PASEBA-1860 file (N, C-alpha, C; in nm, 3 decimals):
! residues 294
1> MKGSGKKL> 15.432/-10.302/-1.530/15.361/-10.335/-1.407/15.457/-10.343/-1.288 ~ 15.574/-10.409/-1.316/15.672/-10.422/-1.208/15.722/-10.285/-1.163 ~ 15.743/-10.194/-1.263/15.793/-10.060/-1.231/15.693/-9.982/-1.146 ~ 15.565/-9.992/-1.184/15.463/-9.921/-1.108/15.448/-9.980/-0.968 ~ 15.466/-10.112/-0.956/15.458/-10.176/-0.824/15.571/-10.132/-0.734 ~ 15.691/-10.123/-0.793/15.806/-10.076/-0.716/15.787/-9.931/-0.672 ~ 15.733/-9.850/-0.762/15.710/-9.709/-0.731/15.610/-9.694/-0.617 ~ 15.501/-9.776/-0.623/15.401/-9.772/-0.517/15.460/-9.816/-0.384
9> SLERRHNL> 15.544/-9.919/-0.388/15.608/-9.968/-0.266/15.702/-9.863/-0.208 ~ 15.773/-9.792/-0.295/15.864/-9.687/-0.250/15.787/-9.571/-0.186 ~ 15.673/-9.536/-0.245/15.591/-9.429/-0.188/15.538/-9.467/-0.051 ~ 15.494/-9.593/-0.037/15.446/-9.639/0.092/15.557/-9.635/0.196 ~ 15.678/-9.674/0.154/15.792/-9.672/0.246/15.823/-9.529/0.290 ~ 15.815/-9.435/0.195/15.839/-9.295/0.229/15.731/-9.243/0.324 ~ 15.606/-9.280/0.298/15.497/-9.239/0.387/15.513/-9.296/0.526 ~ 15.554/-9.423/0.531/15.576/-9.488/0.660/15.689/-9.420/0.736
17> TGWVFLIP> 15.796/-9.384/0.664/15.908/-9.315/0.728/15.863/-9.180/0.784 ~ 15.780/-9.110/0.707/15.729/-8.982/0.755/15.647/-8.997/0.882 ~ 15.560/-9.100/0.885/15.479/-9.123/1.004/15.564/-9.162/1.124 ~ 15.672/-9.234/1.100/15.761/-9.273/1.210/15.819/-9.149/1.278 ~ 15.851/-9.047/1.199/15.905/-8.924/1.256/15.795/-8.836/1.316 ~ 15.675/-8.843/1.261/15.566/-8.757/1.307/15.500/-8.805/1.435 ~ 15.487/-8.937/1.450/15.410/-8.993/1.562/15.469/-8.952/1.698 ~ 15.601/-8.959/1.722/15.652/-8.917/1.854/15.620/-8.771/1.885
25> ATALIAWM> 15.640/-8.681/1.787/15.610/-8.539/1.810/15.461/-8.518/1.834 ~ 15.379/-8.586/1.754/15.233/-8.573/1.771/15.189/-8.624/1.907 ~ 15.247/-8.735/1.951/15.212/-8.791/2.081/15.252/-8.696/2.194 ~ 15.369/-8.633/2.182/15.413/-8.540/2.285/15.322/-8.417/2.291 ~ 15.284/-8.365/2.173/15.195/-8.249/2.169/15.059/-8.285/2.230 ~ 15.008/-8.404/2.195/14.880/-8.446/2.250/14.887/-8.463/2.401 ~ 14.998/-8.518/2.450/15.014/-8.544/2.593/15.039/-8.416/2.671 ~ 15.125/-8.328/2.618/15.165/-8.208/2.691/15.071/-8.090/2.670
33> SFYPMIQA> 14.992/-8.090/2.563/14.907/-7.975/2.533/14.758/-8.009/2.536 ~ 14.717/-8.102/2.451/14.573/-8.128/2.436/14.515/-8.201/2.557 ~ 14.588/-8.295/2.613/14.538/-8.366/2.732/14.517/-8.271/2.851 ~ 14.613/-8.181/2.881/14.586/-8.084/2.989/14.468/-7.992/2.959 ~ 14.449/-7.957/2.831/14.335/-7.873/2.794/14.203/-7.945/2.823 ~ 14.197/-8.073/2.790/14.076/-8.151/2.816/14.053/-8.164/2.967 ~ 14.162/-8.189/3.042/14.151/-8.199/3.187/14.107/-8.067/3.249 ~ 14.157/-7.956/3.194/14.117/-7.825/3.245/13.968/-7.800/3.221
41> FILSLQTG> 13.918/-7.843/3.105/13.775/-7.826/3.077/13.692/-7.910/3.173 ~ 13.735/-8.033/3.198/13.663/-8.119/3.293/13.664/-8.056/3.432 ~ 13.782/-8.002/3.470/13.794/-7.937/3.601/13.705/-7.813/3.611 ~ 13.686/-7.744/3.498/13.604/-7.622/3.500/13.457/-7.653/3.529 ~ 13.418/-7.778/3.515/13.279/-7.818/3.541/13.260/-7.865/3.685 ~ 13.364/-7.850/3.768/13.359/-7.894/3.906/13.366/-7.775/4.000 ~ 13.302/-7.787/4.114/13.300/-7.680/4.215/13.356/-7.733/4.346 ~ 13.397/-7.640/4.431/13.453/-7.677/4.560/13.591/-7.616/4.578
49> LGINLKFG> 13.642/-7.626/4.703/13.772/-7.569/4.736/13.874/-7.680/4.751 ~ 13.998/-7.650/4.709/14.106/-7.747/4.722/14.077/-7.872/4.641 ~ 14.091/-7.988/4.707/14.066/-8.116/4.639/13.924/-8.165/4.663 ~ 13.847/-8.092/4.739/13.707/-8.131/4.766/13.619/-8.080/4.653 ~ 13.622/-8.149/4.543/13.551/-8.105/4.424/13.434/-8.199/4.393 ~ 13.331/-8.141/4.334/13.217/-8.220/4.289/13.164/-8.157/4.160 ~ 13.092/-8.234/4.083/13.042/-8.186/3.954/12.940/-8.075/3.978 ~ 12.961/-7.963/3.907/12.872/-7.849/3.924/12.815/-7.797/3.793
57> GLTNYTRI> 12.843/-7.866/3.684/12.790/-7.822/3.555/12.850/-7.689/3.513 ~ 12.764/-7.597/3.474/12.808/-7.465/3.425/12.809/-7.360/3.535 ~ 12.813/-7.404/3.660/12.808/-7.311/3.773/12.922/-7.210/3.767 ~ 13.044/-7.259/3.739/13.159/-7.169/3.736/13.146/-7.065/3.624 ~ 13.094/-7.107/3.510/13.078/-7.013/3.398/12.968/-6.910/3.429 ~ 12.866/-6.952/3.499/12.762/-6.858/3.541/12.819/-6.757/3.640 ~ 12.905/-6.803/3.727/12.968/-6.715/3.826/13.057/-6.611/3.758 ~ 13.123/-6.652/3.651/13.211/-6.559/3.578/13.131/-6.439/3.528
65> LQDATFRQ> 13.011/-6.463/3.479/12.928/-6.354/3.427/12.889/-6.254/3.535 ~ 12.893/-6.296/3.660/12.853/-6.210/3.771/12.971/-6.157/3.850 ~ 13.092/-6.190/3.809/13.213/-6.156/3.884/13.264/-6.019/3.840 ~ 13.255/-5.920/3.929/13.301/-5.784/3.897/13.453/-5.779/3.881 ~ 13.524/-5.859/3.959/13.670/-5.861/3.949/13.714/-5.918/3.815 ~ 13.644/-6.021/3.768/13.676/-6.076/3.636/13.655/-5.971/3.527 ~ 13.545/-5.895/3.537/13.519/-5.791/3.437/13.627/-5.684/3.440 ~ 13.673/-5.648/3.560/13.780/-5.548/3.572/13.910/-5.600/3.509
73> CLFNTIFY> 13.943/-5.726/3.537/14.064/-5.786/3.481/14.053/-5.801/3.330 ~ 13.934/-5.833/3.282/13.913/-5.843/3.137/13.932/-5.707/3.071 ~ 13.877/-5.602/3.133/13.896/-5.467/3.080/14.044/-5.430/3.075 ~ 14.116/-5.458/3.184/14.259/-5.426/3.188/14.335/-5.498/3.078 ~ 14.307/-5.625/3.060/14.378/-5.705/2.960/14.348/-5.655/2.819 ~ 14.221/-5.628/2.790/14.184/-5.576/2.658/14.245/-5.438/2.634 ~ 14.249/-5.357/2.740/14.309/-5.223/2.728/14.457/-5.234/2.691 ~ 14.530/-5.323/2.760/14.671/-5.343/2.725/14.684/-5.390/2.581
81> LIIQVPVM> 14.593/-5.477/2.539/14.600/-5.536/2.405/14.582/-5.430/2.297 ~ 14.479/-5.349/2.309/14.447/-5.256/2.200/14.542/-5.137/2.195 ~ 14.613/-5.108/2.305/14.708/-4.998/2.305/14.849/-5.048/2.275 ~ 14.892/-5.148/2.350/15.033/-5.190/2.341/15.067/-5.262/2.214 ~ 14.983/-5.355/2.169/15.018/-5.438/2.053/15.034/-5.355/1.926 ~ 14.938/-5.270/1.887/14.959/-5.191/1.765/15.081/-5.099/1.772 ~ 15.099/-5.030/1.887/15.214/-4.939/1.901/15.344/-5.017/1.889 ~ 15.352/-5.130/1.957/15.473/-5.211/1.956/15.506/-5.263/1.816
89> LILALILA> 15.406/-5.314/1.745/15.430/-5.371/1.612/15.468/-5.262/1.511 ~ 15.403/-5.147/1.519/15.437/-5.037/1.428/15.578/-4.988/1.454 ~ 15.613/-4.973/1.581/15.747/-4.928/1.617/15.852/-5.030/1.574 ~ 15.821/-5.159/1.593/15.914/-5.264/1.552/15.935/-5.264/1.401 ~ 15.828/-5.242/1.325/15.838/-5.239/1.180/15.920/-5.120/1.132 ~ 15.900/-5.004/1.194/15.976/-4.884/1.158/16.124/-4.904/1.189 ~ 16.155/-4.957/1.307/16.294/-4.981/1.345/16.360/-5.083/1.253 ~ 16.287/-5.188/1.217/16.342/-5.290/1.127/16.374/-5.230/0.990
97> SMLNNKHL> 16.286/-5.145/0.941/16.309/-5.080/0.811/16.432/-4.989/0.817 ~ 16.447/-4.917/0.926/16.563/-4.828/0.940/16.693/-4.908/0.951 ~ 16.690/-5.017/1.027/16.812/-5.095/1.049/16.841/-5.193/0.936 ~ 16.753/-5.199/0.837/16.779/-5.284/0.720/16.858/-5.210/0.612 ~ 16.883/-5.083/0.633/16.960/-5.002/0.537/17.104/-5.052/0.532 ~ 17.147/-5.098/0.415/17.281/-5.155/0.404/17.390/-5.050/0.418 ~ 17.355/-4.923/0.407/17.454/-4.816/0.419/17.467/-4.765/0.562 ~ 17.384/-4.814/0.653/17.387/-4.770/0.792/17.507/-4.831/0.864
105> RFKGLFRT> 17.584/-4.748/0.931/17.700/-4.796/1.006/17.658/-4.841/1.147 ~ 17.728/-4.940/1.197/17.704/-4.994/1.331/17.562/-5.048/1.348 ~ 17.501/-5.093/1.239/17.364/-5.142/1.250/17.357/-5.269/1.334 ~ 17.464/-5.349/1.334/17.467/-5.469/1.418/17.458/-5.433/1.566 ~ 17.528/-5.326/1.604/17.524/-5.279/1.743/17.385/-5.229/1.778 ~ 17.325/-5.151/1.689/17.190/-5.098/1.714/17.088/-5.211/1.726 ~ 17.100/-5.312/1.639/17.007/-5.425/1.645/17.019/-5.497/1.779 ~ 17.143/-5.518/1.823/17.165/-5.588/1.950/17.109/-5.509/2.067
113> MIFLPCAT> 17.132/-5.377/2.066/17.085/-5.294/2.177/16.933/-5.293/2.186 ~ 16.866/-5.291/2.071/16.719/-5.289/2.073/16.663/-5.425/2.113 ~ 16.735/-5.533/2.079/16.687/-5.668/2.112/16.717/-5.705/2.257 ~ 16.819/-5.645/2.317/16.863/-5.685/2.451/16.753/-5.685/2.558 ~ 16.660/-5.587/2.559/16.554/-5.593/2.661/16.477/-5.725/2.663 ~ 16.464/-5.789/2.545/16.393/-5.917/2.538/16.467/-6.027/2.612 ~ 16.601/-6.012/2.621/16.682/-6.114/2.689/16.692/-6.089/2.839 ~ 16.634/-5.980/2.886/16.639/-5.946/3.028/16.537/-6.029/3.105
121> SLVSYSMI> 16.573/-6.067/3.226/16.480/-6.144/3.311/16.354/-6.064/3.336 ~ 16.239/-6.132/3.330/16.110/-6.066/3.352/16.104/-6.000/3.490 ~ 16.153/-6.071/3.592/16.149/-6.017/3.728/16.243/-5.898/3.739 ~ 16.363/-5.909/3.678/16.462/-5.803/3.688/16.412/-5.675/3.624 ~ 16.358/-5.686/3.503/16.316/-5.564/3.435/16.193/-5.503/3.501 ~ 16.108/-5.586/3.562/15.994/-5.533/3.636/16.040/-5.453/3.758 ~ 16.142/-5.504/3.827/16.197/-5.434/3.943/16.262/-5.302/3.901 ~ 16.329/-5.302/3.785/16.393/-5.179/3.736/16.288/-5.074/3.706
129> FRSMFAND> 16.181/-5.112/3.636/16.075/-5.016/3.604/16.003/-4.970/3.730 ~ 15.989/-5.059/3.826/15.922/-5.020/3.951/16.005/-4.914/4.024 ~ 16.137/-4.930/4.024/16.223/-4.831/4.089/16.231/-4.701/4.010 ~ 16.228/-4.710/3.875/16.232/-4.591/3.791/16.110/-4.503/3.811 ~ 15.993/-4.565/3.825/15.868/-4.491/3.836/15.822/-4.478/3.981 ~ 15.910/-4.507/4.077/15.875/-4.487/4.218/15.860/-4.338/4.247 ~ 15.804/-4.305/4.363/15.781/-4.165/4.398/15.910/-4.084/4.398 ~ 16.022/-4.146/4.439/16.152/-4.079/4.439/16.244/-4.140/4.333
137> GLVNTLLR> 16.185/-4.197/4.229/16.263/-4.263/4.126/16.318/-4.167/4.021 ~ 16.381/-4.226/3.919/16.447/-4.148/3.815/16.350/-4.060/3.738 ~ 16.233/-4.112/3.702/16.137/-4.037/3.620/16.089/-3.914/3.694 ~ 16.051/-3.929/3.821/16.005/-3.813/3.898/16.118/-3.715/3.926 ~ 16.240/-3.765/3.940/16.355/-3.676/3.957/16.374/-3.588/3.834 ~ 16.359/-3.649/3.716/16.369/-3.572/3.591/16.256/-3.472/3.579 ~ 16.135/-3.511/3.619/16.021/-3.419/3.614/16.044/-3.298/3.706 ~ 16.098/-3.323/3.826/16.128/-3.211/3.917/16.237/-3.123/3.858
145> GIGMEPVM> 16.332/-3.185/3.787/16.442/-3.109/3.729/16.399/-3.011/3.623 ~ 16.287/-3.041/3.554/16.238/-2.949/3.450/16.120/-2.866/3.500 ~ 16.101/-2.866/3.632/16.001/-2.779/3.692/15.860/-2.834/3.694 ~ 15.842/-2.963/3.670/15.709/-3.023/3.671/15.683/-3.093/3.803 ~ 15.556/-3.111/3.834/15.518/-3.181/3.955/15.541/-3.332/3.937 ~ 15.592/-3.400/4.039/15.609/-3.546/4.029/15.475/-3.616/4.020 ~ 15.475/-3.733/3.960/15.353/-3.811/3.940/15.360/-3.935/4.028 ~ 15.254/-3.962/4.100/15.246/-4.084/4.180/15.198/-4.196/4.088
153> WFANAWTA> 15.292/-4.255/4.017/15.260/-4.346/3.907/15.177/-4.466/3.951 ~ 15.207/-4.523/4.064/15.142/-4.647/4.105/15.023/-4.623/4.198 ~ 14.990/-4.495/4.223/14.875/-4.463/4.308/14.749/-4.438/4.228 ~ 14.765/-4.418/4.097/14.651/-4.392/4.009/14.637/-4.505/3.908 ~ 14.515/-4.546/3.882/14.492/-4.661/3.794/14.546/-4.637/3.654 ~ 14.519/-4.519/3.596/14.557/-4.494/3.457/14.708/-4.479/3.441 ~ 14.773/-4.411/3.535/14.918/-4.398/3.525/14.987/-4.532/3.550 ~ 14.930/-4.613/3.638/14.987/-4.747/3.662/14.973/-4.833/3.536
161> RAVIIIAL> 14.858/-4.824/3.468/14.842/-4.896/3.341/14.941/-4.845/3.236 ~ 14.964/-4.713/3.236/15.058/-4.655/3.141/15.199/-4.711/3.164 ~ 15.238/-4.729/3.290/15.370/-4.784/3.320/15.382/-4.926/3.265 ~ 15.278/-5.006/3.282/15.280/-5.143/3.230/15.292/-5.143/3.079 ~ 15.218/-5.055/3.011/15.224/-5.049/2.865/15.364/-5.006/2.819 ~ 15.421/-4.906/2.885/15.558/-4.861/2.850/15.657/-4.975/2.868 ~ 15.643/-5.048/2.978/15.734/-5.160/3.004/15.721/-5.269/2.899 ~ 15.597/-5.300/2.859/15.575/-5.403/2.757/15.635/-5.361/2.622
169> IWRWTGYN> 15.614/-5.236/2.586/15.669/-5.187/2.459/15.821/-5.191/2.462 ~ 15.880/-5.149/2.574/16.026/-5.150/2.586/16.082/-5.292/2.573 ~ 16.013/-5.388/2.632/16.067/-5.525/2.633/16.047/-5.598/2.501 ~ 15.929/-5.586/2.440/15.894/-5.675/2.329/15.910/-5.615/2.191 ~ 15.938/-5.485/2.180/15.957/-5.426/2.047/16.074/-5.489/1.973 ~ 16.185/-5.507/2.041/16.302/-5.568/1.978/16.279/-5.710/1.936 ~ 16.199/-5.783/2.013/16.167/-5.921/1.978/16.095/-5.929/1.844 ~ 15.994/-5.843/1.826/15.921/-5.843/1.699/16.003/-5.783/1.586
177> MVFYLAGL> 16.092/-5.690/1.620/16.179/-5.630/1.519/16.264/-5.737/1.450 ~ 16.309/-5.836/1.527/16.392/-5.942/1.470/16.314/-6.020/1.364 ~ 16.187/-6.045/1.387/16.104/-6.114/1.286/16.095/-6.032/1.158 ~ 16.075/-5.901/1.174/16.064/-5.816/1.056/16.198/-5.805/0.982 ~ 16.307/-5.801/1.057/16.438/-5.797/0.994/16.464/-5.925/0.914 ~ 16.423/-6.039/0.970/16.437/-6.165/0.898/16.356/-6.164/0.770 ~ 16.234/-6.108/0.776/16.152/-6.099/0.656/16.211/-6.004/0.554 ~ 16.269/-5.893/0.601/16.328/-5.796/0.509/16.452/-5.851/0.438
185> QNIEYSVY> 16.520/-5.946/0.502/16.637/-6.006/0.438/16.599/-6.083/0.311 ~ 16.474/-6.125/0.303/16.428/-6.201/0.185/16.376/-6.110/0.074 ~ 16.376/-5.978/0.098/16.336/-5.883/-0.005/16.462/-5.828/-0.072 ~ 16.473/-5.848/-0.200/16.593/-5.801/-0.271/16.605/-5.650/-0.258 ~ 16.725/-5.604/-0.220/16.746/-5.460/-0.203/16.732/-5.387/-0.336 ~ 16.749/-5.460/-0.446/16.736/-5.397/-0.579/16.593/-5.347/-0.602 ~ 16.495/-5.406/-0.533/16.356/-5.360/-0.546/16.344/-5.217/-0.494 ~ 16.409/-5.191/-0.380/16.406/-5.055/-0.325/16.484/-4.958/-0.414
193> EAAKIDGA> 16.597/-5.005/-0.468/16.676/-4.918/-0.555/16.600/-4.884/-0.682 ~ 16.527/-4.983/-0.737/16.446/-4.958/-0.856/16.334/-4.858/-0.826 ~ 16.272/-4.873/-0.709/16.167/-4.780/-0.670/16.222/-4.639/-0.653 ~ 16.344/-4.630/-0.597/16.407/-4.499/-0.579/16.437/-4.434/-0.712 ~ 16.484/-4.515/-0.810/16.513/-4.462/-0.944/16.384/-4.412/-1.010 ~ 16.273/-4.483/-0.983/16.144/-4.443/-1.042/16.083/-4.322/-0.972 ~ 16.151/-4.271/-0.870/16.105/-4.151/-0.802/16.021/-4.174/-0.679 ~ 16.018/-4.299/-0.627/15.940/-4.328/-0.507/16.010/-4.271/-0.384
201> SPRQSFFK> 15.933/-4.209/-0.297/15.988/-4.156/-0.172/16.004/-4.270/-0.072 ~ 16.083/-4.249/0.035/16.095/-4.354/0.139/15.961/-4.395/0.196 ~ 15.869/-4.298/0.211/15.737/-4.330/0.263/15.661/-4.420/0.167 ~ 15.668/-4.391/0.037/15.600/-4.474/-0.062/15.661/-4.614/-0.068 ~ 15.793/-4.623/-0.058/15.859/-4.754/-0.058/15.817/-4.837/0.063 ~ 15.800/-4.768/0.176/15.761/-4.838/0.298/15.621/-4.898/0.284 ~ 15.526/-4.818/0.234/15.387/-4.863/0.228/15.357/-4.947/0.105 ~ 15.433/-4.931/-0.002/15.406/-5.003/-0.126/15.492/-5.129/-0.143
209> ITVPLLKP> 15.604/-5.135/-0.071/15.694/-5.251/-0.086/15.707/-5.327/0.045 ~ 15.753/-5.256/0.151/15.783/-5.323/0.277/15.660/-5.387/0.339 ~ 15.555/-5.307/0.359/15.436/-5.358/0.429/15.369/-5.473/0.353 ~ 15.343/-5.461/0.221/15.279/-5.574/0.150/15.362/-5.702/0.152 ~ 15.494/-5.690/0.134/15.577/-5.811/0.129/15.598/-5.872/0.268 ~ 15.580/-5.793/0.372/15.595/-5.845/0.509/15.461/-5.884/0.571 ~ 15.356/-5.885/0.492/15.223/-5.911/0.546/15.213/-6.044/0.622 ~ 15.269/-6.156/0.570/15.263/-6.281/0.648/15.335/-6.270/0.783
217> TILLTAIM> 15.450/-6.201/0.785/15.524/-6.184/0.910/15.449/-6.094/1.006 ~ 15.387/-5.988/0.954/15.308/-5.899/1.039/15.191/-5.975/1.101 ~ 15.128/-6.061/1.022/15.018/-6.143/1.073/15.066/-6.236/1.183 ~ 15.181/-6.298/1.163/15.238/-6.389/1.263/15.265/-6.315/1.394 ~ 15.332/-6.201/1.387/15.365/-6.127/1.508/15.240/-6.072/1.576 ~ 15.138/-6.036/1.498/15.013/-5.987/1.557/14.946/-6.098/1.637 ~ 14.943/-6.219/1.582/14.880/-6.332/1.652/14.959/-6.366/1.778 ~ 15.092/-6.372/1.768/15.175/-6.405/1.885/15.163/-6.298/1.993
225> STNGTLQL> 15.162/-6.171/1.953/15.153/-6.063/2.050/15.016/-6.062/2.118 ~ 14.911/-6.089/2.041/14.777/-6.096/2.098/14.768/-6.210/2.198 ~ 14.822/-6.325/2.160/14.823/-6.441/2.249/14.898/-6.411/2.377 ~ 15.016/-6.349/2.363/15.097/-6.318/2.481/15.031/-6.216/2.572 ~ 14.966/-6.114/2.514/14.904/-6.010/2.595/14.782/-6.063/2.670 ~ 14.703/-6.149/2.605/14.586/-6.206/2.673/14.628/-6.296/2.789 ~ 14.751/-6.346/2.786/14.801/-6.429/2.896/14.902/-6.355/2.982 ~ 14.898/-6.222/2.978/14.995/-6.139/3.050/14.987/-6.164/3.200
233> FDESMNLT> 15.102/-6.187/3.261/15.105/-6.216/3.404/15.217/-6.142/3.477 ~ 15.339/-6.150/3.425/15.457/-6.104/3.499/15.450/-5.956/3.534 ~ 15.412/-5.872/3.439/15.409/-5.728/3.466/15.304/-5.695/3.571 ~ 15.188/-5.756/3.562/15.083/-5.732/3.660/15.126/-5.779/3.798 ~ 15.197/-5.890/3.802/15.237/-5.949/3.930/15.355/-5.876/3.991 ~ 15.459/-5.852/3.912/15.586/-5.801/3.966/15.595/-5.649/3.964 ~ 15.526/-5.584/3.869/15.540/-5.439/3.854/15.442/-5.362/3.941 ~ 15.316/-5.402/3.940/15.214/-5.329/4.017/15.143/-5.415/4.120
241> NGGPGQAT> 15.164/-5.546/4.114/15.092/-5.641/4.200/14.941/-5.624/4.186 ~ 14.899/-5.586/4.065/14.757/-5.570/4.039/14.697/-5.439/4.085 ~ 14.776/-5.358/4.155/14.724/-5.236/4.216/14.731/-5.115/4.124 ~ 14.674/-5.003/4.172/14.607/-4.989/4.303/14.475/-5.066/4.309 ~ 14.454/-5.137/4.416/14.339/-5.226/4.426/14.353/-5.339/4.326 ~ 14.263/-5.345/4.230/14.270/-5.443/4.122/14.268/-5.373/3.986 ~ 14.313/-5.247/3.986/14.299/-5.162/3.868/14.390/-5.203/3.753 ~ 14.497/-5.276/3.781/14.589/-5.318/3.674/14.601/-5.469/3.663
249> MTLSHYIY> 14.523/-5.542/3.739/14.533/-5.689/3.740/14.485/-5.747/3.607 ~ 14.559/-5.845/3.556/14.522/-5.912/3.432/14.447/-6.041/3.462 ~ 14.393/-6.102/3.357/14.319/-6.227/3.375/14.408/-6.338/3.431 ~ 14.529/-6.349/3.377/14.620/-6.455/3.425/14.657/-6.433/3.572 ~ 14.675/-6.308/3.610/14.706/-6.277/3.750/14.588/-6.315/3.840 ~ 14.468/-6.286/3.795/14.349/-6.321/3.873/14.333/-6.473/3.883 ~ 14.359/-6.542/3.774/14.353/-6.689/3.777/14.453/-6.745/3.876 ~ 14.574/-6.688/3.876/14.678/-6.732/3.971/14.633/-6.708/4.116
257> NMSFVQSP> 14.577/-6.590/4.142/14.531/-6.560/4.278/14.422/-6.656/4.323 ~ 14.327/-6.685/4.233/14.218/-6.776/4.269/14.267/-6.918/4.288 ~ 14.380/-6.951/4.228/14.432/-7.088/4.239/14.523/-7.107/4.360 ~ 14.607/-7.006/4.390/14.714/-7.029/4.488/14.721/-6.927/4.600 ~ 14.665/-6.807/4.583/14.679/-6.704/4.685/14.558/-6.705/4.778 ~ 14.438/-6.698/4.723/14.318/-6.705/4.803/14.284/-6.851/4.828 ~ 14.164/-6.877/4.881/14.123/-7.017/4.899/14.126/-7.086/4.763 ~ 14.205/-7.192/4.749/14.224/-7.253/4.616/14.095/-7.304/4.554
265> NFGYSAAM> 14.054/-7.235/4.447/13.932/-7.272/4.377/13.972/-7.310/4.234 ~ 14.017/-7.433/4.219/14.073/-7.476/4.092/13.967/-7.486/3.982 ~ 13.847/-7.522/4.018/13.741/-7.532/3.918/13.709/-7.397/3.856 ~ 13.696/-7.295/3.941/13.666/-7.161/3.891/13.784/-7.107/3.810 ~ 13.906/-7.132/3.855/14.025/-7.088/3.782/14.033/-7.156/3.646 ~ 13.999/-7.284/3.641/14.000/-7.356/3.514/13.896/-7.300/3.418 ~ 13.780/-7.261/3.470/13.676/-7.202/3.385/13.724/-7.070/3.325 ~ 13.791/-6.988/3.405/13.845/-6.863/3.351/13.954/-6.891/3.247
273> SIIVLIMV> 14.032/-6.995/3.269/14.136/-7.032/3.172/14.074/-7.073/3.038 ~ 13.963/-7.144/3.044/13.893/-7.183/2.921/13.841/-7.059/2.848 ~ 13.793/-6.961/2.922/13.746/-6.836/2.861/13.862/-6.766/2.789 ~ 13.978/-6.762/2.853/14.096/-6.701/2.790/14.135/-6.778/2.664 ~ 14.130/-6.911/2.671/14.161/-6.994/2.554/14.067/-6.962/2.438 ~ 13.939/-6.949/2.467/13.841/-6.917/2.362/13.870/-6.780/2.303 ~ 13.904/-6.683/2.387/13.936/-6.549/2.338/14.056/-6.551/2.246 ~ 14.160/-6.624/2.286/14.281/-6.635/2.203/14.247/-6.698/2.069
281> AVLAVIQM> 14.169/-6.806/2.070/14.134/-6.876/1.946/14.050/-6.788/1.855 ~ 13.951/-6.718/1.912/13.862/-6.633/1.831/13.941/-6.519/1.767 ~ 14.025/-6.452/1.846/14.103/-6.340/1.792/14.203/-6.388/1.687 ~ 14.261/-6.507/1.708/14.354/-6.560/1.608/14.282/-6.590/1.476 ~ 14.163/-6.646/1.485/14.085/-6.675/1.364/14.048/-6.546/1.292 ~ 14.007/-6.445/1.368/13.970/-6.316/1.307/14.092/-6.254/1.238 ~ 14.207/-6.258/1.304/14.329/-6.202/1.245/14.367/-6.278/1.119 ~ 14.349/-6.410/1.120/14.381/-6.490/1.002/14.287/-6.457/0.888
289> KVGDER> 14.159/-6.440/0.918/14.061/-6.409/0.813/14.086/-6.271/0.754 ~ 14.120/-6.175/0.839/14.144/-6.039/0.792/14.277/-6.027/0.719 ~ 14.380/-6.093/0.773/14.515/-6.074/0.721/14.555/-6.167/0.609 ~ 14.494/-6.284/0.599/14.532/-6.383/0.499/14.429/-6.380/0.386 ~ 14.470/-6.333/0.269/14.378/-6.321/0.155/14.333/-6.458/0.102 ~ 14.406/-6.563/0.135/14.366/-6.695/0.090/14.244/-6.747/0.164
END
């Protein structure tokens, strides 16, 4: 009886110690994340400009359904999502598989070079891409050099969207590649050697070994990339400024404009933020259901 009592007391002490470490982190998360989310939802139910707000119920959400600019920004954001995220993740996975070869020379240098764009300032790299795709920029100079007509990249909606997608892929492919490389380090290289001895081609090894064993990592990067793209702001703001017109503006850019550039309508901006939050949550749940067999 004494032994079981001591064991129970020790378990309680361990549980108490765990809670002592958990409570500060939980309190910070609740204060810094959940409390602002609740405040944003309350704000989304208010109407008015600046600080002159009053309760308006679902007025802001009703307005969203009738807002043509919101629909355009939603289309732009979804377009970036369905094009950029799959291309980026597939490219990152292929590069990680290539750079995981233990016989490859200078692979550390190649890994660093591919990851470096992620360490570049968002404003700096946006300015670089803007100058590269300018009317007299590097890309059009190369096109003239091979006898092709220059493209007015930022004057057309589709070419401007293409520039944003290229910029996103250039910046974030290396970031996701690092996750895949970390996952590949946990796969014994002898598995690939055994598959090679059994006559498996590199393509078969990739689809039968690499992809299945990296499935949790692929799911993680897909959720993070989806979350980041739905909240995309810097490229829309710094690269195209939402133009031409509002053809490349994202939801986050529109929320920013409604909050700080135009007449400050914080209630309407908060309502759009809640819509983005719901979209992120729904897509994350769908990805978890599809990707996680448990």
